[in-house]
C-alpha positions in Angstrom: -32.2 -52.1 -35.1 -35.4 -52.4 -37.1 -38.2 -54.4 -35.3 -40.0 -56.8 -37.7 -42.8 -54.8 -39.4 -42.2 -51.9 -37.0 -40.2 -48.7 -36.5 -36.5 -48.6 -35.7 -35.6 -49.2 -32.0 -32.3 -48.5 -30.3 -31.1 -49.0 -26.7 -28.4 -46.9 -25.1 -26.6 -47.3 -21.8 -26.0 -43.8 -20.3 -23.7 -43.1 -17.4 -23.7 -39.7 -15.7 -21.0 -38.7 -13.2 -21.0 -35.7 -10.8 -23.4 -34.6 -8.1 -26.4 -36.6 -9.3 -27.5 -38.4 -6.2 -29.8 -36.9 -3.6 -30.7 -34.1 -6.0 -33.8 -35.6 -7.7 -31.8 -36.8 -10.7 -33.4 -40.2 -11.0 -37.0 -38.9 -11.0 -35.8 -36.3 -13.5 -34.6 -39.1 -15.8 -37.8 -41.0 -15.2 -39.9 -38.0 -16.3 -37.7 -37.3 -19.2 -37.9 -40.9 -20.5 -41.7 -40.9 -20.2 -41.8 -37.6 -22.1 -40.1 -39.2 -25.0 -42.0 -42.6 -24.7 -38.8 -44.5 -23.9 -38.5 -47.8 -22.0 -35.7 -48.9 -19.6 -34.6 -48.0 -16.2 -32.4 -45.7 -14.1 -30.4 -46.5 -11.0 -27.6 -45.1 -8.8 -24.2 -46.6 -9.2 -20.9 -46.1 -7.5 -19.8 -43.0 -9.4 -23.2 -41.5 -10.2 -26.3 -42.6 -12.2 -26.8 -45.3 -14.9 -29.7 -45.4 -17.2 -30.7 -47.7 -20.0 -33.1 -46.2 -22.4 -34.8 -47.8 -25.4 -37.0 -46.5 -28.2 -37.1 -44.4 -31.3 -33.5 -43.2 -32.3 -34.8 -39.6 -32.7 -36.4 -39.7 -29.2 -33.2 -41.1 -27.8 -31.2 -38.2 -29.3 -33.6 -35.7 -27.8 -33.5 -37.5 -24.5 -29.6 -37.2 -24.4 -29.7 -33.5 -25.3 -32.3 -32.7 -22.6 -30.4 -34.7 -20.0 -27.7 -32.1 -19.7 -29.7 -29.0 -20.7 -32.6 -29.6 -18.2 -30.8 -31.2 -15.2 -32.2 -30.5 -11.8 -30.9 -27.2 -10.2 -28.8 -28.9 -7.5 -27.2 -31.4 -9.9 -23.8 -31.0 -11.3 -22.9 -33.1 -14.3 -19.2 -33.7 -14.8 -19.4 -36.4 -17.5 -22.0 -38.1 -19.6 -21.1 -41.3 -21.4 -23.3 -43.3 -23.8 -22.9 -46.5 -25.7 -25.3 -48.7 -27.6 -26.5 -52.0 -26.1 -28.8 -54.7 -27.5 -32.6 -53.8 -27.3 -34.7 -55.7 -24.8 -38.1 -54.8 -26.0 -38.9 -52.7 -22.9 -41.7 -50.2 -23.3 -42.1 -49.0 -19.7 -39.5 -47.0 -17.8 -38.8 -47.6 -14.1 -36.6 -46.4 -11.2 -34.5 -49.5 -10.3 -32.9 -50.3 -7.0 -29.4 -48.9 -6.5 -26.6 -51.1 -7.7 -24.5 -53.0 -5.1 -21.9 -50.6 -3.7 -23.6 -47.6 -5.1 -22.9 -45.4 -2.1 -19.1 -45.7 -2.5 -17.5 -42.7 -4.1 -20.7 -40.6 -4.5 -20.8 -36.9 -3.7 -22.8 -35.1 -1.0 -24.6 -31.9 -2.1 -24.4 -28.7 -0.1 -27.4 -27.2 1.6 -29.6 -25.2 -0.8 -32.0 -22.4 -0.5 -35.8 -23.1 -0.7 -36.8 -23.5 -4.3 -39.6 -21.5 -6.1 -42.0 -24.4 -6.1 -41.7 -24.9 -2.3 -41.9 -21.2 -1.8 -45.1 -21.0 -3.7 -46.6 -23.8 -1.5 -45.3 -22.1 1.6 -47.6 -19.1 1.0 -50.5 -20.9 -0.6 -53.3 -21.1 2.0 -54.8 -24.1 0.2 -51.6 -26.2 0.4 -51.1 -28.6 3.3 -47.7 -27.2 3.9 -48.9 -23.6 4.2 -46.6 -21.6 6.5 -44.7 -24.8 7.4 -41.1 -23.7 8.1 -39.5 -27.0 7.1 -40.9 -27.4 3.6 -38.4 -28.8 1.1 -38.0 -31.2 -1.9 -35.3 -32.7 -4.0 -34.5 -29.3 -5.5 -33.8 -27.6 -2.1 -33.3 -27.8 1.6 -30.8 -29.2 4.0 -28.2 -31.7 2.8 -24.7 -31.4 4.3 -25.7 -30.1 7.7 -28.1 -33.0 8.5 -26.1 -36.0 7.1 -24.6 -38.2 9.7 -23.2 -41.0 7.5 -23.5 -42.3 3.9 -25.6 -43.4 2.1 -27.6 -40.2 2.0 -30.8 -41.9 3.2 -33.1 -40.7 5.9 -32.0 -43.1 8.6 -28.5 -41.6 8.3 -29.6 -38.0 8.7 -30.9 -36.0 11.6 -34.4 -36.5 10.1 -34.3 -40.2 11.3 -36.4 -39.4 14.4 -39.3 -38.1 12.3 -41.4 -40.9 10.8 -43.1 -39.9 7.6 -46.9 -39.7 7.6 -48.8 -41.7 4.8 -49.1 -38.6 2.5 -45.4 -37.8 2.8 -44.4 -41.4 2.4 -46.5 -41.6 -0.8 -44.7 -38.5 -2.3 -41.3 -40.0 -1.2 -42.0 -43.3 -3.1 -43.5 -41.8 -6.3 -40.9 -41.3 -9.1 -43.1 -38.8 -10.7 -43.2 -36.5 -7.6 -40.5 -33.9 -7.0 -40.2 -35.2 -3.4 -39.2 -38.6 -4.6 -36.5 -39.7 -2.2 -36.2 -36.2 -0.7 -34.7 -37.3 2.6 -35.7 -34.3 4.7 -39.3 -34.4 3.4 -41.9 -33.6 6.1 -45.1 -31.8 6.8 -46.8 -30.2 9.9 -48.3 -33.7 10.7 -45.0 -35.6 10.9 -42.1 -33.3 10.8 -40.0 -30.9 12.9 -41.7 -27.9 14.7 -40.6 -24.4 15.6 -41.2 -22.4 18.7 -40.3 -19.0 20.3 -39.0 -18.6 23.8 -39.6 -15.0 24.9 -39.7 -13.6 28.5 -40.2 -17.0 30.0 -43.1 -17.9 27.6 -43.0 -20.6 25.0 -45.0 -19.6 21.9 -46.0 -22.3 19.3 -48.0 -22.5 16.1 -49.0 -19.6 13.8 -48.1 -17.0 16.5 -44.4 -17.9 16.5 -43.4 -15.6 13.7 -45.8 -12.8 14.5 -44.5 -12.6 18.1 -40.8 -12.9 16.9 -41.3 -10.1 14.4 -43.0 -7.9 17.0 -40.1 -8.5 19.4 -37.5 -7.6 16.7 -39.4 -4.4 15.7 -39.4 -3.4 19.4 -35.6 -3.7 19.6 -35.1 -7.2 20.8 -32.1 -9.5 19.9 -33.5 -12.8 18.7 -31.3 -16.0 18.3 -32.6 -17.7 15.2 -31.8 -21.4 14.5 -31.2 -21.9 10.8 -29.6 -24.6 8.6 -26.0 -24.7 9.9 -26.3 -22.9 13.2 -27.8 -19.9 14.9 -28.0 -16.3 13.8 -28.3 -13.3 16.2 -30.9 -11.0 14.6 -32.0 -7.4 15.2 -33.8 -5.0 12.9 -31.1 -3.1 10.8 -32.8 0.3 11.1 -32.7 0.2 14.9 -29.2 1.7 15.7 -29.7 1.2 19.5 -30.5 -2.5 19.0 -27.5 -3.0 16.7 -25.2 -1.3 19.3 -26.6 -3.5 22.0 -25.9 -6.6 19.9 -22.4 -5.4 19.2 -21.7 -4.9 22.9 -23.1 -8.3 24.0 -21.4 -10.2 21.1 -18.1 -8.4 21.8 -17.9 -7.3 18.1 -17.4 -3.5 18.4 -16.5 -2.7 14.8 -16.6 -5.5 12.3 -19.4 -5.1 9.8 -22.6 -7.1 10.3 -24.5 -9.0 7.5 -28.1 -8.2 6.6 -30.6 -10.7 5.3 -33.3 -9.4 3.0 -36.6 -11.0 2.1 -36.0 -11.0 -1.7 -33.9 -9.3 -4.4 -36.3 -6.4 -4.6 -35.7 -5.7 -0.9 -32.0 -6.1 -1.4 -32.0 -3.6 -4.2 -33.3 -0.9 -1.8 -30.2 -1.5 0.3 -27.4 -2.0 -2.2 -26.4 -1.6 -5.9 -25.7 -4.8 -7.8 -24.9 -6.0 -11.3 -26.9 -8.6 -13.1 -24.1 -11.2 -12.3 -24.2 -10.2 -8.6 -28.0 -10.5 -8.5 -27.7 -14.0 -10.1 -25.2 -15.0 -7.3 -27.4 -13.5 -4.6 -30.4 -15.5 -5.8 -28.6 -18.7 -6.5 -29.3 -21.9 -4.4 -26.0 -21.2 -2.5 -27.3 -17.7 -1.3 -24.0 -16.3 -0.1 -23.5 -13.0 1.7 -22.4 -10.6 -1.0 -20.4 -7.5 -0.3 -22.1 -4.8 -2.3 -22.1 -0.9 -2.5 -24.6 0.5 0.0 -27.3 2.8 -1.5 -27.6 6.3 -0.3 -30.6 6.5 1.9 -30.8 2.8 2.6 -32.8 2.0 5.7 -29.8 0.8 7.6 -28.5 2.3 10.9 -24.8 3.5 10.6 -23.9 0.9 13.3 -24.5 -1.9 10.8 -21.5 -1.4 8.6 -20.0 2.1 9.1 -17.5 3.4 8.0 -17.5 1.1 5.1 -19.2 2.0 1.8 -20.3 -1.7 1.3 -22.7 -3.9 3.2 -22.9 -7.7 3.3 -26.3 -8.7 2.0 -27.9 -12.2 1.6 -31.4 -13.3 0.8 -33.6 -15.5 3.0 -32.7 -19.1 2.2 -34.9 -21.2 4.5 -38.7 -21.2 4.7 -38.3 -20.2 8.4 -36.4 -17.1 7.3 -39.1 -16.2 4.8 -41.9 -16.6 7.4 -40.0 -14.4 9.8 -39.2 -11.6 7.3 -42.7 -11.8 5.9 -44.1 -11.2 9.4 -41.8 -8.2 9.8 -43.1 -6.8 6.5 -46.8 -7.4 7.5 -46.2 -5.5 10.7 -44.9 -2.5 8.9 -41.2 -3.1 9.2 -38.7 -3.0 6.4 -38.3 -6.7 5.5 -34.6 -7.2 6.4 -32.7 -8.2 9.5 -29.2 -8.1 10.7 -28.2 -11.8 10.8 -24.8 -12.3 12.3 -23.3 -15.6 13.3 -24.6 -16.9 16.6 -21.4 -17.0 18.6 -19.2 -15.0 20.8 -16.5 -13.5 18.6 -13.6 -15.9 18.1 -15.7 -19.0 18.8 -17.4 -21.4 16.3 -21.0 -20.8 15.4 -23.5 -22.4 17.8 -25.5 -25.3 16.4 -27.1 -27.2 19.3 -30.2 -25.9 21.2 -28.8 -26.5 24.7 -25.5 -25.0 23.7 -27.3 -22.0 22.3 -29.0 -21.3 25.6 -25.8 -21.7 27.5 -23.5 -19.6 25.2 -26.0 -17.1 23.8 -28.2 -16.7 26.8 -26.4 -13.5 27.8 -26.7 -12.1 24.3 -30.2 -12.9 23.0 -33.5 -11.7 24.5 -35.4 -14.5 22.7 -34.9 -17.7 20.9 -36.6 -18.7 17.7 -35.9 -22.4 17.8 -36.7 -25.7 16.2 -36.2 -29.4 16.9 -34.5 -30.5 13.6 -31.0 -31.3 14.8 -27.9 -29.8 13.1 -25.2 -32.4 12.7 -22.6 -30.2 11.0 -22.2 -26.6 12.0 -21.8 -24.4 8.9 -21.6 -20.7 8.8 -22.8 -18.5 5.9 -20.5 -18.1 2.9 -19.2 -14.6 2.0 -18.3 -13.5 -1.5 -17.6 -10.4 -3.7 -17.0 -9.7 -7.3 -13.4 -10.4 -8.2 -11.2 -8.1 -10.4 -12.1 -10.2 -13.4 -15.9 -9.9 -12.8 -16.4 -13.4 -11.5 -17.6 -14.3 -8.0 -14.8 -14.6 -5.5 -15.4 -16.5 -2.2 -14.0 -14.9 0.9 -15.5 -17.4 3.2 -16.4 -20.8 1.8 -19.1 -22.6 3.8 -22.9 -23.0 3.5 -24.0 -23.5 -0.1 -20.6 -24.5 -1.4 -19.3 -27.2 1.0 -18.7 -30.1 0.5 -18.6 -29.6 -3.3 -15.6 -31.4 -4.7 -12.7 -29.3 -6.1 -10.2 -30.4 -8.7 -6.8 -31.9 -7.7 -5.2 -32.6 -11.0 -3.3 -34.6 -12.1 -4.0 -36.2 -8.7 -2.3 -37.5 -5.6 -0.7 -41.0 -5.4 -1.6 -41.2 -1.7 -4.6 -40.0 0.3 -4.0 -36.7 2.0 -5.2 -34.7 5.0 -4.3 -30.9 5.0 -4.9 -29.0 8.2 -4.6 -25.4 7.0 -3.2 -22.6 9.1 -4.2 -20.8 12.3 -6.5 -18.1 11.1 -9.8 -18.8 9.2 -9.3 -22.5 9.8 -10.3 -25.1 7.2 -9.0 -28.6 6.5 -9.1 -30.6 3.3 -9.0 -34.3 2.3 -7.5 -35.4 -1.1 -7.7 -38.6 -2.9 -7.0 -39.2 -6.6 -8.1 -36.1 -8.5 -10.6 -34.9 -6.0 -10.2 -32.5 -3.1 -12.8 -32.0 -0.3 -12.3 -28.7 1.5 -14.1 -28.1 4.7 -16.3 -25.2 5.7 -14.9 -22.2 7.5 -14.5 -23.1 11.2 -13.0 -19.9 12.8 -9.6 -19.0 14.1 -7.7 -21.7 16.0 -7.4 -19.7 19.1 -9.9 -21.5 21.3 -10.5 -25.1 22.5 -14.0 -24.9 20.9 -12.5 -24.3 17.4 -9.9 -27.0 17.8 -12.6 -29.5 18.8 -14.7 -28.4 15.8 -11.7 -29.0 13.5 -11.1 -32.5 14.9 -14.8 -33.4 14.7 -14.9 -32.1 11.1 -12.0 -34.2 10.0 -13.6 -37.3 11.5 -16.9 -36.6 9.7 -15.3 -35.9 6.3 -13.2 -39.1 6.6 -16.3 -41.1 7.2 -18.5 -39.2 4.7 -16.0 -39.6 1.8 -14.4 -42.9 2.9 -10.9 -41.5 2.8 -8.2 -42.7 5.1 -5.3 -40.3 4.8 -1.7 -41.6 4.9 0.0 -38.2 4.9 -0.9 -35.1 6.8 0.1 -31.7 5.4 0.6 -28.6 7.5 2.1 -25.1 7.7 5.8 -24.5 8.5 4.9 -22.5 11.6 5.9 -24.6 14.6 3.4 -22.9 17.0 0.2 -23.2 15.0 -2.3 -25.5 16.7 -2.9 -27.1 13.3 0.9 -28.0 13.2 0.6 -29.5 16.6 -2.5 -31.5 15.5 -0.4 -32.8 12.5 2.4 -33.8 14.8 0.1 -35.7 17.1 -1.8 -37.5 14.3 0.6 -40.3 13.9 0.6 -39.9 10.1 3.6 -39.2 7.9 4.0 -35.4 7.8 4.7 -33.0 5.0 5.3 -29.3 5.7 4.4 -26.6 3.1 5.5 -23.0 3.3 2.6 -20.6 3.9 2.9 -18.4 0.8 3.7 -21.3 -1.5 0.3 -22.8 -0.4 -1.4 -19.5 -1.2 -0.1 -19.5 -4.8 -0.7 -23.3 -5.2 -4.4 -22.8 -4.2 -4.7 -20.4 -7.2 -2.9 -22.8 -9.5 -5.0 -25.8 -8.4 -8.4 -24.3 -9.0 -7.3 -23.1 -12.4 -5.9 -26.5 -13.3 -2.4 -25.1 -13.7 0.9 -26.8 -12.8 3.1 -23.8 -13.1 5.6 -22.3 -13.1 4.0 -18.8 -12.7 5.0 -15.5 -11.1 3.3 -15.8 -7.8 2.5 -12.6 -5.8 1.7 -13.7 -2.3 0.6 -10.9 0.1 -1.0 -11.3 3.5 -0.7 -10.5 7.2 2.2 -12.8 8.1 3.4 -16.3 7.4 6.3 -18.2 8.6 9.2 -18.1 6.1 11.7 -20.9 5.5 14.4 -18.6 7.0 12.5 -18.4 10.3 11.4 -14.8 9.7 7.9 -13.4 9.1 7.0 -13.2 5.4 4.0 -11.6 3.8 4.9 -9.6 0.7 6.6 -12.1 -1.6 7.1 -12.7 -5.2 7.8 -16.3 -6.0 8.6 -18.2 -9.1 6.3 -21.1 -8.2 4.9 -24.4 -9.5 2.8 -26.8 -7.5 5.9 -28.8 -6.6 8.2 -26.0 -5.6 9.2 -22.3 -5.6 12.0 -19.8 -5.5 11.6 -16.5 -3.6 12.8 -13.9 -6.1 11.6 -10.7 -4.5 10.0 -9.4 -1.3 9.0 -6.1 0.4 11.4 -4.2 2.5 10.9 -5.3 6.1 9.1 -3.4 8.8 9.7 -3.6 12.6 6.9 -5.0 14.8 7.8 -3.6 18.3 6.1 -6.0 20.7 5.5 -8.7 18.1 1.8 -9.7 18.3 1.0 -6.5 20.1 2.1 -4.5 17.1 -0.5 -6.4 15.0 -3.3 -5.5 17.4 -2.0 -1.9 17.8 -0.9 -0.5 14.5 0.2 2.7 16.1 3.3 0.9 17.2 4.2 0.2 13.6 3.5 3.8 12.6 5.6 5.1 15.5 8.5 2.8 14.7 8.4 3.9 11.1 8.2 7.6 12.1 11.1 7.2 14.5 13.2 5.5 11.8 12.5 8.4 9.4 12.5 11.4 11.8 14.3 10.4 14.9 13.4 11.2 18.6 11.4 14.3 17.7 8.3 12.0 17.0 8.1 10.8 20.5 6.5 14.0 21.7 4.0 14.0 18.8 0.6 13.0 20.1 -0.5 12.0 16.6 1.9 9.0 16.8 0.0 7.3 19.7 -3.6 6.7 20.7 -5.5 9.5 22.4 -4.9 9.6 26.1 -1.6 7.8 25.9 1.5 9.8 27.1 5.0 10.0 25.6 6.3 7.5 28.1 4.5 4.7 26.1 6.1 5.9 22.9 9.5 5.8 24.5 8.8 2.3 25.8 7.9 1.1 22.3 11.0 2.7 20.8 13.2 0.9 23.3 11.9 -2.4 21.9 13.3 -1.7 18.5 16.7 -3.2 19.0 15.7 -6.0 21.3 14.4 -9.6 21.0 10.7 -8.5 21.2 10.8 -6.7 17.9 10.6 -9.1 14.9 10.8 -7.7 11.4 8.4 -8.7 8.6 8.1 -8.3 4.9 4.3 -8.4 5.3 2.2 -6.2 2.9 -0.6 -6.4 5.4 1.6 -4.7 8.0 2.6 -2.0 5.5 -1.2 -1.2 5.1 -1.3 -1.0 8.9 1.5 1.4 8.9 -0.2 3.6 6.3 -3.5 3.6 8.4 -1.5 4.6 11.5 0.5 7.4 9.9 -2.7 8.9 8.4 -4.5 8.7 11.8 -7.2 6.3 10.5 -6.7 3.4 13.0 -4.4 3.0 15.9 -5.9 -0.1 17.6 -7.8 -2.9 15.9 -10.5 -5.2 17.2 -10.4 -7.7 14.3 -8.0 -8.8 11.6 -7.5 -6.5 8.7 -9.5 -3.6 10.2 -6.9 -0.9 9.6 -6.4 -1.9 6.0 -10.1 -2.1 5.4 -10.7 1.4 6.8 -7.8 2.7 4.7 -9.5 1.2 1.6 -12.9 2.5 2.6 -11.7 6.1 3.0 -9.6 6.2 -0.2 -10.7 8.4 -3.1 -12.1 6.4 -6.0 -10.6 8.4 -8.9 -7.2 7.3 -10.4 -4.3 9.1 -8.6 -0.5 9.1 -9.1 1.6 6.9 -6.8 4.0 8.1 -4.2 7.8 7.5 -4.7 9.1 4.0 -4.1 12.3 2.0 -4.9 13.0 -1.3 -6.6 16.5 -2.4 -5.6 18.7 -5.5 -5.2 19.1 -7.0 -1.8 22.2 -8.6 -0.4 21.1 -12.0 -1.6 20.6 -10.8 -5.2 16.9 -10.8 -5.0 14.6 -7.8 -5.6 13.6 -5.6 -2.6 10.3 -3.7 -3.0 11.0 -0.6 -0.9 8.0 1.4 0.3 9.9 3.5 2.7 9.9 6.5 0.4 6.1 6.3 0.4 6.1 6.1 4.2 8.1 9.4 4.2 5.5 11.0 1.9 2.6 9.8 4.2 4.5 11.2 7.2 4.9 14.5 5.5 1.1 14.8 5.5 0.8 17.1 2.4 -2.2 15.3 1.0 -5.8 15.1 2.4 -6.3 11.7 4.0 -8.6 10.3 1.3 -6.2 11.3 -1.4 -3.2 9.9 0.6 -5.0 6.6 1.1 -5.7 6.3 -2.6 -2.1 7.2 -3.5 -0.8 4.6 -1.1 -2.9 1.9 -2.9 -1.7 3.2 -6.3 1.9 3.0 -5.0 1.6 -0.6 -4.0 0.0 -1.5 -7.3 2.7 0.3 -9.3 5.5 -1.3 -7.3 4.1 -4.8 -7.6 3.6 -4.4 -11.3 7.2 -3.1 -11.8 8.6 -6.0 -9.8 6.5 -8.6 -11.8 7.7 -7.1 -15.0 11.3 -7.4 -13.8 10.7 -11.1 -13.0 9.0 -11.6 -16.3 12.1 -10.3 -18.2 14.4 -12.7 -16.4 12.2 -15.8 -16.5 10.0 -15.4 -19.6 6.9 -16.3 -17.6 3.7 -14.8 -18.8 1.2 -15.9 -16.1 0.8 -14.2 -12.7 -1.0 -15.7 -9.7 -2.3 -13.4 -6.9 -2.8 -15.1 -3.6 -3.1 -14.1 0.1 -5.6 -12.1 2.2 -4.4 -8.7 1.0 -6.0 -9.5 -2.4 -9.4 -9.2 -0.7 -8.8 -5.5 -1.1 -10.8 -4.7 -4.2 -9.1 -1.3 -4.7 -5.6 -2.7 -4.8 -6.4 -5.9 -6.6 -8.4 -4.1 -9.3 -5.7 -1.6 -9.9 -3.0 -4.3 -10.1 -5.1 -6.6 -12.2 -5.7 -3.8 -14.8 -2.0 -2.9 -14.9 -0.9 -6.5 -15.4 -3.4 -7.4 -18.0 -2.7 -4.2 -19.9 0.9 -5.3 -20.0 -0.2 -8.5 -21.7 0.1 -10.8 -18.7 -2.4 -13.5 -17.8 -3.6 -13.0 -14.2 -5.0 -15.8 -12.1 -7.0 -15.1 -8.9 -8.9 -17.4 -6.5 -12.6 -17.9 -7.1 -13.7 -21.2 -5.6 -11.6 -20.9 -2.4 -10.7 -17.7 -0.5 -7.5 -15.9 -1.2 -7.1 -15.6 2.5 -6.0 -18.4 4.9 -9.3 -20.2 4.3 -7.7 -21.4 1.0 -4.5 -22.7 2.6 -5.6 -26.3 3.1 -6.5 -26.6 -0.6 -3.1 -25.2 -1.5 -1.3 -27.5 0.9 -3.1 -30.5 -0.7 -2.0 -29.4 -4.2 1.7 -28.9 -3.2 1.8 -32.3 -1.3 0.2 -34.1 -4.3 2.8 -32.7 -6.7 5.7 -33.5 -4.4 4.5 -37.0 -3.8 4.1 -37.6 -7.5 7.8 -36.5 -8.0 8.9 -38.5 -4.9 10.2 -35.3 -3.2 8.4 -35.5 0.1 9.4 -32.5 2.2 11.7 -31.1 -0.5 11.2 -27.3 -1.3 
């Protein structure tokens, strides 16, 4: 439109959907409009943000281009829609009140690491927030862990008890300030405070971090309250302190994560690619599993015998102040930062709970009085076989970001996951909300955390589920929870859920060739599966191949004691002569124990399983690498860690037809080769990995020939093994197949709930309910 005697003026209505509330998007739009001399307004609406902008058409075009290119770091734009509307003659731009019902259907942002601007202020002696451990703005700080209810406004967060001082209030109300509507905004005058409890003394003020650093450098274990819970910290170069932490935490072998001050510090510890460095420094700040550098200042007790170490960067101002104090006192600026819990229990988040449960572990407590409403552990990731980041534990920094559920569910759903690495998920329409990692469902504390999390997500996202989705296993606590929910129930087979999780995050419906490999999962025939090839879509599957089964003498005991599996295999291959062989049982255990295990083989306490995870246990046991485990997957991880890196030929194997006409992937010839012991252990470990990859590829090729399918989905916890997965991925892609793996949810049981949602949505769309 041309104004009389003046330049052309247009007005556009712009709607932006995605994560655009609570992330500084409105002040960003305000500043952008003022840059281009545009009039109009911006406000929140029920699905995101609406703006009406008026001015010169060229300026409007530049505004629209910059809207996506320069969005705030915590924003995620899913859609931008623009349409012309009649000009109103507005020359000023304003931030308008939110539209009625604007809180409905909006998305909550995950917690984010402190941003560069706040970090600069944190260490600027002239700034009023100098050394203030709770500095934040709309580009960073706590979100998910402090929100009690929607809308995401201060009264509905754990910051409600801290009334803003006049200066903070002025920032909060100024659209031109980066703290405009930053709900956790605070300063030393009005905000939370930190203190240190050490040897009966309470230390406050500037001395807090100096004293905490001194304690750590003298060998103390310090419980540190962070964003989503407590860490237990020791200095990583102090082997005696690390050993004492392991003993008190009851974590004798599992690797411990290390927090570094910055990426330069991390580079002294580990090797990383540019993509890995970008992930490490991202606002999510996950723990990344990276190759340890030779000569890194880390005690062997941190992560031996593994060649990798889990490293993350400081992500709160409190962490920065603590690590900076360690550096200034002459220490290497890194700390072991492991979850503040007793192994097997959820991370501790409450101050009183921390003193009760961690009092026998920690020598000191670095605490603060900003309450944590939602406990949330650190996320863990690694580079996947395709070079993209692959989450192994999805929690802080990623939850509660929405995941796709397309083409959508006709009814709202709750999925309760499995037993290990517990998560749950809510689904409505085309959106899935997957919870943070909660722990293994083996304690009352984890079950209560699961129930509390479900209640919180239902309230936060205004979803009232009508159907609850669960695993087939009748004894999982998650299955019992579903049975007691009073909702309509839908059961999903464990390995179908693994493959569905891969399909869902890639937006595929299937069918694909699904390779599902893990520890164990309940099969539809009542046996224990875990090494399956399925022809699978979201709505259903056929089991077309599986590994040859292994005996588990003693059931669960055989999972905790892989020597039992190794002994059973040796007995099957060599007969009674192996009973007298001391290499077939733990040191100090006599032949009577071996005979007792063999007697179980033909009885009711010896289930058989097709699990690939148990085959890895067998290999580790036969090679003398690990006879008893203290955590899930330990034997397989140590087998991978010791394996030669160079390409090696596989051992013999067989691909044969079973009685039901399906393919049987037979690794017994490889077990015979391992038992023969002709290769050095590192070479034998590498050849076993090569054997599994070759056998899986041959089986996939056989299924490809009979089905014509060209896509393969790899799902299940075994595919956390980078040596195996990388080898199989290369073989399959070289054969011209498209290979899909998990990225946004873990391949392990932490991704089950998402897969359960996807299967249930597909079945309900087809009206199939519990159909297979």
